[in-house]
Biopython code that builds the backbone (N, CA, C, O; Angstrom):
import numpy as np
from Bio.PDB.StructureBuilder import StructureBuilder

atoms = [
    (1, "MET", "N", (108.552, -119.751, 89.737)),
    (1, "MET", "CA", (108.774, -118.704, 90.719)),
    (1, "MET", "C", (110.221, -118.556, 90.975)),
    (1, "MET", "O", (110.935, -119.559, 90.969)),
    (2, "ILE", "N", (110.699, -117.404, 91.194)),
    (2, "ILE", "CA", (112.138, -117.108, 91.416)),
    (2, "ILE", "C", (112.490, -117.450, 92.868)),
    (2, "ILE", "O", (111.684, -117.260, 93.779)),
    (3, "ASP", "N", (113.733, -117.967, 93.063)),
    (3, "ASP", "CA", (114.187, -118.190, 94.419)),
    (3, "ASP", "C", (114.497, -116.899, 95.083)),
    (3, "ASP", "O", (114.936, -115.948, 94.435)),
    (4, "LEU", "N", (114.271, -116.843, 96.402)),
    (4, "LEU", "CA", (114.436, -115.602, 97.155)),
    (4, "LEU", "C", (115.490, -115.788, 98.294)),
    (4, "LEU", "O", (115.633, -116.872, 98.859)),
    (5, "LEU", "N", (116.182, -114.734, 98.585)),
    (5, "LEU", "CA", (117.076, -114.706, 99.766)),
    (5, "LEU", "C", (116.509, -113.768, 100.766)),
    (5, "LEU", "O", (116.391, -112.574, 100.490)),
    (6, "ASP", "N", (116.156, -114.251, 101.909)),
    (6, "ASP", "CA", (115.635, -113.436, 102.991)),
    (6, "ASP", "C", (116.833, -112.771, 103.639)),
    (6, "ASP", "O", (117.677, -113.456, 104.215)),
    (7, "THR", "N", (116.929, -111.427, 103.557)),
    (7, "THR", "CA", (118.120, -110.752, 104.057)),
    (7, "THR", "C", (117.938, -110.183, 105.483)),
    (7, "THR", "O", (118.787, -109.424, 105.951)),
    (8, "HIS", "N", (116.864, -110.536, 106.159)),
    (8, "HIS", "CA", (116.582, -109.961, 107.450)),
    (8, "HIS", "C", (115.756, -110.911, 108.312)),
    (8, "HIS", "O", (114.604, -110.622, 108.637)),
    (9, "GLN", "N", (116.358, -112.057, 108.685)),
    (9, "GLN", "CA", (115.696, -113.041, 109.476)),
    (9, "GLN", "C", (116.066, -112.913, 110.957)),
    (9, "GLN", "O", (117.242, -112.876, 111.318)),
    (10, "HIS", "N", (115.051, -112.848, 111.786)),
    (10, "HIS", "CA", (115.274, -112.814, 113.238)),
    (10, "HIS", "C", (114.834, -114.167, 113.822)),
    (10, "HIS", "O", (113.950, -114.827, 113.274)),
    (11, "LEU", "N", (115.451, -114.565, 114.922)),
    (11, "LEU", "CA", (115.101, -115.749, 115.610)),
    (11, "LEU", "C", (115.042, -115.444, 117.101)),
    (11, "LEU", "O", (115.794, -114.593, 117.575)),
    (12, "ILE", "N", (114.186, -116.102, 117.842)),
    (12, "ILE", "CA", (114.097, -115.915, 119.258)),
    (12, "ILE", "C", (114.236, -117.281, 119.960)),
    (12, "ILE", "O", (113.420, -118.185, 119.782)),
    (13, "TYR", "N", (115.296, -117.385, 120.755)),
    (13, "TYR", "CA", (115.528, -118.549, 121.560)),
    (13, "TYR", "C", (115.714, -118.110, 122.980)),
    (13, "TYR", "O", (116.833, -117.758, 123.352)),
    (14, "ARG", "N", (114.697, -118.109, 123.791)),
    (14, "ARG", "CA", (114.726, -117.555, 125.129)),
    (14, "ARG", "C", (115.641, -118.322, 126.077)),
    (14, "ARG", "O", (116.047, -117.793, 127.111)),
    (15, "ASP", "N", (115.972, -119.586, 125.726)),
    (15, "ASP", "CA", (116.925, -120.288, 126.614)),
    (15, "ASP", "C", (118.361, -119.830, 126.348)),
    (15, "ASP", "O", (119.270, -120.203, 127.090)),
    (16, "GLN", "N", (118.579, -119.031, 125.306)),
    (16, "GLN", "CA", (119.910, -118.577, 124.931)),
    (16, "GLN", "C", (120.157, -117.107, 125.261)),
    (16, "GLN", "O", (121.291, -116.708, 125.527)),
    (17, "ALA", "N", (119.102, -116.311, 125.244)),
    (17, "ALA", "CA", (119.271, -114.819, 125.413)),
    (17, "ALA", "C", (117.966, -114.243, 125.948)),
    (17, "ALA", "O", (116.912, -114.876, 125.893)),
    (18, "GLY", "N", (118.073, -113.002, 126.475)),
    (18, "GLY", "CA", (116.924, -112.248, 126.907)),
    (18, "GLY", "C", (116.485, -111.275, 125.852)),
    (18, "GLY", "O", (117.283, -110.668, 125.138)),
    (19, "TYR", "N", (115.158, -111.151, 125.784)),
    (19, "TYR", "CA", (114.564, -110.268, 124.788)),
    (19, "TYR", "C", (113.559, -109.341, 125.492)),
    (19, "TYR", "O", (112.361, -109.371, 125.212)),
    (20, "SER", "N", (114.067, -108.544, 126.384)),
    (20, "SER", "CA", (113.113, -107.715, 127.208)),
    (20, "SER", "C", (112.302, -106.757, 126.379)),
    (20, "SER", "O", (111.207, -106.390, 126.803)),
    (21, "TRP", "N", (112.763, -106.331, 125.231)),
    (21, "TRP", "CA", (112.056, -105.433, 124.351)),
    (21, "TRP", "C", (110.751, -106.030, 123.890)),
    (21, "TRP", "O", (109.882, -105.289, 123.430)),
    (22, "THR", "N", (110.562, -107.371, 123.990)),
    (22, "THR", "CA", (109.336, -108.010, 123.524)),
    (22, "THR", "C", (108.199, -108.036, 124.509)),
    (22, "THR", "O", (107.082, -108.399, 124.141)),
    (23, "LYS", "N", (108.442, -107.663, 125.745)),
    (23, "LYS", "CA", (107.496, -107.817, 126.830)),
    (23, "LYS", "C", (106.151, -107.139, 126.594)),
    (23, "LYS", "O", (105.120, -107.631, 127.054)),
    (24, "ASP", "N", (106.153, -106.002, 125.872)),
    (24, "ASP", "CA", (104.936, -105.248, 125.610)),
    (24, "ASP", "C", (104.313, -105.515, 124.247)),
    (24, "ASP", "O", (103.418, -104.790, 123.812)),
    (25, "ILE", "N", (104.792, -106.562, 123.572)),
    (25, "ILE", "CA", (104.308, -106.879, 122.232)),
    (25, "ILE", "C", (103.719, -108.278, 122.328)),
    (25, "ILE", "O", (104.451, -109.261, 122.222)),
    (26, "PRO", "N", (102.373, -108.389, 122.530)),
    (26, "PRO", "CA", (101.743, -109.691, 122.854)),
    (26, "PRO", "C", (102.217, -110.860, 121.937)),
    (26, "PRO", "O", (102.550, -111.916, 122.474)),
    (27, "PRO", "N", (102.261, -110.734, 120.648)),
    (27, "PRO", "CA", (102.684, -111.920, 119.846)),
    (27, "PRO", "C", (104.138, -112.374, 120.085)),
    (27, "PRO", "O", (104.512, -113.502, 119.768)),
    (28, "LEU", "N", (104.921, -111.486, 120.639)),
    (28, "LEU", "CA", (106.337, -111.775, 120.891)),
    (28, "LEU", "C", (106.711, -111.941, 122.341)),
    (28, "LEU", "O", (107.827, -112.367, 122.638)),
    (29, "ALA", "N", (105.836, -111.625, 123.238)),
    (29, "ALA", "CA", (106.117, -111.528, 124.618)),
    (29, "ALA", "C", (106.487, -112.902, 125.259)),
    (29, "ALA", "O", (107.159, -112.934, 126.290)),
    (30, "GLU", "N", (106.065, -113.987, 124.671)),
    (30, "GLU", "CA", (106.347, -115.300, 125.187)),
    (30, "GLU", "C", (106.732, -116.228, 124.052)),
    (30, "GLU", "O", (106.458, -115.941, 122.887)),
    (31, "GLY", "N", (107.360, -117.332, 124.387)),
    (31, "GLY", "CA", (107.733, -118.330, 123.436)),
    (31, "GLY", "C", (108.939, -117.974, 122.614)),
    (31, "GLY", "O", (109.573, -116.932, 122.784)),
    (32, "ASP", "N", (109.229, -118.893, 121.708)),
    (32, "ASP", "CA", (110.397, -118.807, 120.810)),
    (32, "ASP", "C", (109.922, -118.648, 119.378)),
    (32, "ASP", "O", (108.754, -118.880, 119.065)),
    (33, "PHE", "N", (110.821, -118.259, 118.537)),
    (33, "PHE", "CA", (110.651, -118.290, 117.102)),
    (33, "PHE", "C", (111.951, -118.885, 116.569)),
    (33, "PHE", "O", (112.949, -118.187, 116.395)),
    (34, "THR", "N", (111.914, -120.176, 116.320)),
    (34, "THR", "CA", (113.140, -120.968, 115.985)),
    (34, "THR", "C", (113.336, -121.139, 114.494)),
    (34, "THR", "O", (112.492, -120.747, 113.688)),
    (35, "VAL", "N", (114.467, -121.731, 114.142)),
    (35, "VAL", "CA", (114.725, -122.073, 112.760)),
    (35, "VAL", "C", (113.622, -122.949, 112.209)),
    (35, "VAL", "O", (113.167, -122.749, 111.083)),
    (36, "ASN", "N", (113.182, -123.936, 113.010)),
    (36, "ASN", "CA", (112.106, -124.800, 112.560)),
    (36, "ASN", "C", (110.788, -124.060, 112.322)),
    (36, "ASN", "O", (110.069, -124.351, 111.367)),
    (37, "ASP", "N", (110.478, -123.096, 113.204)),
    (37, "ASP", "CA", (109.302, -122.254, 113.006)),
    (37, "ASP", "C", (109.430, -121.480, 111.689)),
    (37, "ASP", "O", (108.491, -121.413, 110.895)),
    (38, "TYR", "N", (110.576, -120.918, 111.486)),
    (38, "TYR", "CA", (110.839, -120.146, 110.248)),
    (38, "TYR", "C", (110.656, -121.039, 109.020)),
    (38, "TYR", "O", (109.981, -120.641, 108.071)),
    (39, "LYS", "N", (111.234, -122.221, 109.019)),
    (39, "LYS", "CA", (111.130, -123.125, 107.901)),
    (39, "LYS", "C", (109.711, -123.531, 107.673)),
    (39, "LYS", "O", (109.300, -123.718, 106.527)),
    (40, "LYS", "N", (108.950, -123.673, 108.718)),
    (40, "LYS", "CA", (107.534, -124.077, 108.572)),
    (40, "LYS", "C", (106.708, -123.008, 107.886)),
    (40, "LYS", "O", (105.944, -123.290, 106.962)),
    (41, "ILE", "N", (106.866, -121.796, 108.339)),
    (41, "ILE", "CA", (106.000, -120.710, 107.731)),
    (41, "ILE", "C", (106.525, -120.204, 106.383)),
    (41, "ILE", "O", (105.814, -119.461, 105.707)),
    (42, "THR", "N", (107.730, -120.575, 105.970)),
    (42, "THR", "CA", (108.245, -120.154, 104.682)),
    (42, "THR", "C", (108.404, -121.280, 103.698)),
    (42, "THR", "O", (108.951, -121.079, 102.614)),
    (43, "GLN", "N", (107.938, -122.466, 104.047)),
    (43, "GLN", "CA", (108.207, -123.619, 103.227)),
    (43, "GLN", "C", (107.700, -123.550, 101.770)),
    (43, "GLN", "O", (108.249, -124.213, 100.889)),
    (44, "ASP", "N", (106.660, -122.750, 101.526)),
    (44, "ASP", "CA", (106.088, -122.657, 100.169)),
    (44, "ASP", "C", (106.421, -121.311, 99.493)),
    (44, "ASP", "O", (105.741, -120.884, 98.560)),
    (45, "LEU", "N", (107.470, -120.666, 99.983)),
    (45, "LEU", "CA", (107.740, -119.315, 99.448)),
    (45, "LEU", "C", (108.958, -119.201, 98.614)),
    (45, "LEU", "O", (109.333, -118.085, 98.254)),
    (46, "ASN", "N", (109.629, -120.313, 98.267)),
    (46, "ASN", "CA", (110.807, -120.349, 97.468)),
    (46, "ASN", "C", (111.963, -119.581, 98.028)),
    (46, "ASN", "O", (112.720, -118.954, 97.287)),
    (47, "ILE", "N", (112.110, -119.623, 99.348)),
    (47, "ILE", "CA", (113.255, -118.962, 100.015)),
    (47, "ILE", "C", (114.361, -119.955, 100.031)),
    (47, "ILE", "O", (114.259, -121.019, 100.642)),
    (48, "CYS", "N", (115.449, -119.599, 99.339)),
    (48, "CYS", "CA", (116.580, -120.545, 99.133)),
    (48, "CYS", "C", (117.605, -120.322, 100.230)),
    (48, "CYS", "O", (118.537, -121.117, 100.355)),
    (49, "GLY", "N", (117.467, -119.241, 101.053)),
    (49, "GLY", "CA", (118.463, -118.988, 102.096)),
    (49, "GLY", "C", (118.046, -117.730, 102.828)),
    (49, "GLY", "O", (117.184, -116.959, 102.406)),
    (50, "SER", "N", (118.740, -117.575, 103.988)),
    (50, "SER", "CA", (118.423, -116.355, 104.770)),
    (50, "SER", "C", (119.676, -115.868, 105.464)),
    (50, "SER", "O", (120.608, -116.630, 105.720)),
    (51, "LEU", "N", (119.674, -114.597, 105.757)),
    (51, "LEU", "CA", (120.719, -113.979, 106.562)),
    (51, "LEU", "C", (120.089, -113.630, 107.930)),
    (51, "LEU", "O", (119.123, -112.873, 108.023)),
    (52, "PHE", "N", (120.683, -114.219, 108.978)),
    (52, "PHE", "CA", (120.240, -113.905, 110.315)),
    (52, "PHE", "C", (120.618, -112.497, 110.681)),
    (52, "PHE", "O", (121.777, -112.113, 110.518)),
    (53, "MET", "N", (119.689, -111.716, 111.168)),
    (53, "MET", "CA", (119.964, -110.366, 111.680)),
    (53, "MET", "C", (119.828, -110.338, 113.177)),
    (53, "MET", "O", (118.804, -110.741, 113.730)),
    (54, "GLU", "N", (120.851, -109.865, 113.823)),
    (54, "GLU", "CA", (120.806, -109.818, 115.319)),
    (54, "GLU", "C", (119.445, -109.329, 115.811)),
    (54, "GLU", "O", (118.825, -108.468, 115.186)),
    (55, "THR", "N", (118.996, -109.868, 116.904)),
    (55, "THR", "CA", (117.598, -109.648, 117.333)),
    (55, "THR", "C", (117.419, -108.657, 118.453)),
    (55, "THR", "O", (116.368, -108.619, 119.094)),
    (56, "GLY", "N", (118.452, -107.840, 118.700)),
    (56, "GLY", "CA", (118.299, -106.842, 119.778)),
    (56, "GLY", "C", (118.162, -107.454, 121.141)),
    (56, "GLY", "O", (117.347, -107.024, 121.958)),
    (57, "VAL", "N", (119.000, -108.504, 121.389)),
    (57, "VAL", "CA", (118.885, -109.187, 122.704)),
    (57, "VAL", "C", (119.327, -108.204, 123.822)),
    (57, "VAL", "O", (119.876, -107.135, 123.554)),
    (58, "ASP", "N", (119.065, -108.612, 125.077)),
    (58, "ASP", "CA", (119.515, -107.829, 126.219)),
    (58, "ASP", "C", (121.035, -107.722, 126.180)),
    (58, "ASP", "O", (121.723, -108.674, 125.810)),
    (59, "ASP", "N", (121.558, -106.545, 126.569)),
    (59, "ASP", "CA", (122.955, -106.253, 126.424)),
    (59, "ASP", "C", (123.915, -107.354, 126.864)),
    (59, "ASP", "O", (124.861, -107.661, 126.139)),
    (60, "PRO", "N", (123.699, -107.950, 128.019)),
    (60, "PRO", "CA", (124.719, -108.970, 128.429)),
    (60, "PRO", "C", (124.724, -110.258, 127.496)),
    (60, "PRO", "O", (125.625, -111.092, 127.584)),
    (61, "ASP", "N", (123.711, -110.373, 126.634)),
    (61, "ASP", "CA", (123.555, -111.599, 125.864)),
    (61, "ASP", "C", (123.964, -111.502, 124.389)),
    (61, "ASP", "O", (123.875, -112.500, 123.674)),
    (62, "TYR", "N", (124.408, -110.336, 123.911)),
    (62, "TYR", "CA", (124.626, -110.205, 122.503)),
    (62, "TYR", "C", (125.679, -111.151, 121.974)),
    (62, "TYR", "O", (125.536, -111.632, 120.850)),
    (63, "GLN", "N", (126.718, -111.442, 122.714)),
    (63, "GLN", "CA", (127.727, -112.411, 122.255)),
    (63, "GLN", "C", (127.189, -113.833, 122.315)),
    (63, "GLN", "O", (127.513, -114.658, 121.461)),
    (64, "ASN", "N", (126.378, -114.117, 123.310)),
    (64, "ASN", "CA", (125.776, -115.473, 123.451)),
    (64, "ASN", "C", (124.898, -115.744, 122.222)),
    (64, "ASN", "O", (124.914, -116.840, 121.662)),
    (65, "GLU", "N", (124.115, -114.698, 121.805)),
    (65, "GLU", "CA", (123.296, -114.883, 120.639)),
    (65, "GLU", "C", (124.080, -115.245, 119.403)),
    (65, "GLU", "O", (123.692, -116.142, 118.655)),
    (66, "THR", "N", (125.197, -114.543, 119.179)),
    (66, "THR", "CA", (126.010, -114.786, 118.017)),
    (66, "THR", "C", (126.640, -116.194, 118.109)),
    (66, "THR", "O", (126.678, -116.895, 117.098)),
    (67, "HIS", "N", (127.117, -116.616, 119.246)),
    (67, "HIS", "CA", (127.666, -117.934, 119.394)),
    (67, "HIS", "C", (126.606, -119.010, 119.100)),
    (67, "HIS", "O", (126.884, -119.998, 118.421)),
    (68, "PHE", "N", (125.419, -118.805, 119.610)),
    (68, "PHE", "CA", (124.357, -119.790, 119.410)),
    (68, "PHE", "C", (123.989, -119.840, 117.932)),
    (68, "PHE", "O", (123.959, -120.924, 117.349)),
    (69, "VAL", "N", (123.712, -118.705, 117.316)),
    (69, "VAL", "CA", (123.332, -118.728, 115.894)),
    (69, "VAL", "C", (124.443, -119.281, 115.023)),
    (69, "VAL", "O", (124.186, -119.937, 114.013)),
    (70, "SER", "N", (125.652, -119.019, 115.409)),
    (70, "SER", "CA", (126.835, -119.607, 114.681)),
    (70, "SER", "C", (126.753, -121.138, 114.733)),
    (70, "SER", "O", (127.062, -121.807, 113.747)),
    (71, "SER", "N", (126.352, -121.676, 115.841)),
    (71, "SER", "CA", (126.278, -123.132, 115.976)),
    (71, "SER", "C", (125.115, -123.654, 115.084)),
    (71, "SER", "O", (125.212, -124.733, 114.498)),
    (72, "LEU", "N", (124.038, -122.879, 114.997)),
    (72, "LEU", "CA", (122.971, -123.277, 114.061)),
    (72, "LEU", "C", (123.491, -123.228, 112.648)),
    (72, "LEU", "O", (123.256, -124.159, 111.877)),
    (73, "PHE", "N", (124.177, -122.192, 112.291)),
    (73, "PHE", "CA", (124.734, -122.025, 110.953)),
    (73, "PHE", "C", (125.615, -123.187, 110.583)),
    (73, "PHE", "O", (125.514, -123.737, 109.486)),
    (74, "LYS", "N", (126.494, -123.566, 111.515)),
    (74, "LYS", "CA", (127.455, -124.657, 111.242)),
    (74, "LYS", "C", (126.773, -126.033, 111.202)),
    (74, "LYS", "O", (127.313, -126.957, 110.593)),
    (75, "SER", "N", (125.615, -126.192, 111.828)),
    (75, "SER", "CA", (124.936, -127.452, 111.827)),
    (75, "SER", "C", (124.477, -127.856, 110.506)),
    (75, "SER", "O", (124.358, -129.052, 110.241)),
    (76, "GLY", "N", (124.192, -126.879, 109.598)),
    (76, "GLY", "CA", (123.736, -127.190, 108.259)),
    (76, "GLY", "C", (122.302, -127.681, 108.131)),
    (76, "GLY", "O", (121.873, -128.028, 107.031)),
    (77, "ASP", "N", (121.566, -127.719, 109.203)),
    (77, "ASP", "CA", (120.248, -128.189, 109.223)),
    (77, "ASP", "C", (119.249, -127.053, 109.069)),
    (77, "ASP", "O", (118.200, -127.048, 109.713)),
    (78, "ASN", "N", (119.571, -126.106, 108.226)),
    (78, "ASN", "CA", (118.777, -124.914, 108.005)),
    (78, "ASN", "C", (119.183, -124.233, 106.718)),
    (78, "ASN", "O", (120.067, -124.768, 106.049)),
    (79, "ASN", "N", (118.649, -123.145, 106.316)),
    (79, "ASN", "CA", (119.064, -122.441, 105.155)),
    (79, "ASN", "C", (119.804, -121.141, 105.438)),
    (79, "ASN", "O", (119.775, -120.231, 104.610)),
    (80, "LEU", "N", (120.478, -121.029, 106.608)),
    (80, "LEU", "CA", (121.216, -119.863, 106.964)),
    (80, "LEU", "C", (122.438, -119.730, 106.041)),
    (80, "LEU", "O", (123.231, -120.661, 105.903)),
    (81, "LYS", "N", (122.567, -118.578, 105.427)),
    (81, "LYS", "CA", (123.676, -118.284, 104.539)),
    (81, "LYS", "C", (124.676, -117.365, 105.121)),
    (81, "LYS", "O", (125.799, -117.274, 104.626)),
    (82, "GLY", "N", (124.296, -116.653, 106.194)),
    (82, "GLY", "CA", (125.151, -115.697, 106.858)),
    (82, "GLY", "C", (124.549, -115.127, 108.049)),
    (82, "GLY", "O", (123.358, -115.304, 108.304)),
    (83, "ILE", "N", (125.386, -114.397, 108.844)),
    (83, "ILE", "CA", (124.939, -113.826, 110.137)),
    (83, "ILE", "C", (125.312, -112.377, 110.171)),
    (83, "ILE", "O", (126.457, -112.027, 109.886)),
    (84, "ILE", "N", (124.390, -111.534, 110.506)),
    (84, "ILE", "CA", (124.709, -110.105, 110.756)),
    (84, "ILE", "C", (124.655, -109.990, 112.303)),
    (84, "ILE", "O", (123.581, -109.951, 112.902)),
    (85, "ALA", "N", (125.826, -109.939, 112.905)),
    (85, "ALA", "CA", (125.982, -109.968, 114.339)),
    (85, "ALA", "C", (126.150, -108.615, 114.959)),
    (85, "ALA", "O", (126.633, -107.684, 114.314)),
    (86, "SER", "N", (125.765, -108.496, 116.183)),
    (86, "SER", "CA", (125.975, -107.249, 116.970)),
    (86, "SER", "C", (127.412, -107.293, 117.478)),
    (86, "SER", "O", (127.826, -108.261, 118.116)),
    (87, "ILE", "N", (128.160, -106.245, 117.191)),
    (87, "ILE", "CA", (129.569, -106.228, 117.681)),
    (87, "ILE", "C", (129.889, -105.017, 118.560)),
    (87, "ILE", "O", (130.886, -105.035, 119.281)),
    (88, "ARG", "N", (129.067, -103.973, 118.515)),
    (88, "ARG", "CA", (129.135, -102.859, 119.416)),
    (88, "ARG", "C", (130.537, -102.175, 119.661)),
    (88, "ARG", "O", (131.098, -102.218, 120.756)),
    (89, "PRO", "N", (131.021, -101.582, 118.625)),
    (89, "PRO", "CA", (132.365, -100.957, 118.736)),
    (89, "PRO", "C", (132.369, -99.761, 119.666)),
    (89, "PRO", "O", (133.430, -99.384, 120.165)),
    (90, "GLU", "N", (131.249, -99.166, 119.910)),
    (90, "GLU", "CA", (131.217, -97.930, 120.696)),
    (90, "GLU", "C", (131.489, -98.177, 122.190)),
    (90, "GLU", "O", (131.892, -97.256, 122.900)),
    (91, "ASN", "N", (131.270, -99.422, 122.676)),
    (91, "ASN", "CA", (131.477, -99.637, 124.131)),
    (91, "ASN", "C", (132.120, -100.939, 124.479)),
    (91, "ASN", "O", (132.131, -101.306, 125.654)),
    (92, "ASP", "N", (132.653, -101.654, 123.539)),
    (92, "ASP", "CA", (133.221, -102.976, 123.796)),
    (92, "ASP", "C", (134.750, -102.864, 123.743)),
    (92, "ASP", "O", (135.321, -102.786, 122.655)),
    (93, "GLU", "N", (135.402, -102.856, 124.873)),
    (93, "GLU", "CA", (136.853, -102.711, 124.839)),
    (93, "GLU", "C", (137.544, -103.890, 124.197)),
    (93, "GLU", "O", (138.709, -103.787, 123.813)),
    (94, "GLY", "N", (136.843, -105.022, 124.071)),
    (94, "GLY", "CA", (137.414, -106.141, 123.353)),
    (94, "GLY", "C", (136.937, -106.254, 121.923)),
    (94, "GLY", "O", (136.840, -107.346, 121.364)),
    (95, "PHE", "N", (136.630, -105.065, 121.323)),
    (95, "PHE", "CA", (136.058, -105.000, 119.988)),
    (95, "PHE", "C", (136.883, -105.772, 118.967)),
    (95, "PHE", "O", (136.314, -106.579, 118.232)),
    (96, "ASP", "N", (138.206, -105.563, 118.884)),
    (96, "ASP", "CA", (139.005, -106.248, 117.855)),
    (96, "ASP", "C", (138.853, -107.769, 117.970)),
    (96, "ASP", "O", (138.615, -108.456, 116.977)),
    (97, "ASP", "N", (138.992, -108.274, 119.176)),
    (97, "ASP", "CA", (138.859, -109.729, 119.386)),
    (97, "ASP", "C", (137.502, -110.205, 118.997)),
    (97, "ASP", "O", (137.379, -111.237, 118.337)),
    (98, "TRP", "N", (136.454, -109.478, 119.386)),
    (98, "TRP", "CA", (135.121, -109.897, 119.067)),
    (98, "TRP", "C", (134.880, -109.857, 117.547)),
    (98, "TRP", "O", (134.277, -110.769, 116.979)),
    (99, "LEU", "N", (135.356, -108.795, 116.909)),
    (99, "LEU", "CA", (135.201, -108.667, 115.482)),
    (99, "LEU", "C", (135.867, -109.860, 114.778)),
    (99, "LEU", "O", (135.270, -110.451, 113.878)),
    (100, "ASN", "N", (137.076, -110.214, 115.170)),
    (100, "ASN", "CA", (137.768, -111.305, 114.567)),
    (100, "ASN", "C", (137.045, -112.663, 114.831)),
    (100, "ASN", "O", (137.037, -113.550, 113.977)),
    (101, "GLU", "N", (136.470, -112.785, 115.979)),
    (101, "GLU", "CA", (135.755, -114.023, 116.285)),
    (101, "GLU", "C", (134.487, -114.138, 115.460)),
    (101, "GLU", "O", (134.121, -115.243, 115.060)),
    (102, "THR", "N", (133.816, -113.052, 115.198)),
    (102, "THR", "CA", (132.554, -113.095, 114.455)),
    (102, "THR", "C", (132.762, -113.326, 112.953)),
    (102, "THR", "O", (131.825, -113.741, 112.270)),
    (103, "ILE", "N", (133.948, -113.073, 112.428)),
    (103, "ILE", "CA", (134.130, -113.343, 111.006)),
    (103, "ILE", "C", (134.752, -114.670, 110.648)),
    (103, "ILE", "O", (135.043, -114.960, 109.487)),
    (104, "GLU", "N", (134.949, -115.477, 111.693)),
    (104, "GLU", "CA", (135.491, -116.839, 111.396)),
    (104, "GLU", "C", (134.467, -117.763, 110.906)),
    (104, "GLU", "O", (134.767, -118.923, 110.621)),
]
sb = StructureBuilder()
sb.init_structure("model")
sb.init_model(0)
sb.init_chain("A")
sb.init_seg("    ")
for serial, (resi, resn, name, xyz) in enumerate(atoms, 1):
    if name == "N":
        sb.init_residue(resn, " ", resi, " ")
    sb.init_atom(name, np.array(xyz, "f"), 0.0, 1.0, " ", f" {name:<3s}", serial, name[0])
structure = sb.get_structure()
């Protein structure tokens, strides 16, 4: 079987960010979906890596989400190969600084 790269992985860590959009979706309304949960359900699928895709967290938390997932990425205890972060150039007056921080 060929190795696969998951290019659209979402994670939910409610102790790190708010996910108010999940409140009306029963399977997502409570609990987390962590790196370990992801590893468990994909263990037999030949996924050699994944790209985290920002999860549409509540507005005040989008930078917290990126910082947290960056810490997971750096820990090396997962198969994260990259992060697609929310940077919001349309309304973030600190856009240049945030962009530079996210590419480090």
